[in-house]
C-alpha positions, 0 to 999 in steps of 0.5 A: 169474265164476260164483257160485250163487244161488237161482232168480229168481222172474221169467219167463225167455224164452230165445233161440236161433239155429237155425243155432248150433253150441250144441245148442238144449237148452242153452237149458233150462238157464235153467230152473235160474235160475228158479222161474217159467216159462220160454219157449223161442223158437229164431229164425234165425240162428247164434251171433249171431242177434240181428244176422239176427232183430232184429226178431223178437227185438225184437218178442218182448221188446216183448211180453213186457214188455207183459204185466208193464207194459201200456201202457208201451211203446205195444205191445199184443201 
């Protein structure tokens, strides 16, 4: 159950599927949950885009994590 709380102070990466029936602007609503930056990425696939675009999604997550934790994942963007 959703409970309103103050926004997080960390960046948010929000992903969506290009073929999803949910309008892409809905992803922008994640902006309400951070006082930092938000990065919106649209990838191939529908509502369950992670199955269609898993490699792209994993690379993007690894890239974002490597910015905060350089060298930990052995991945350099």
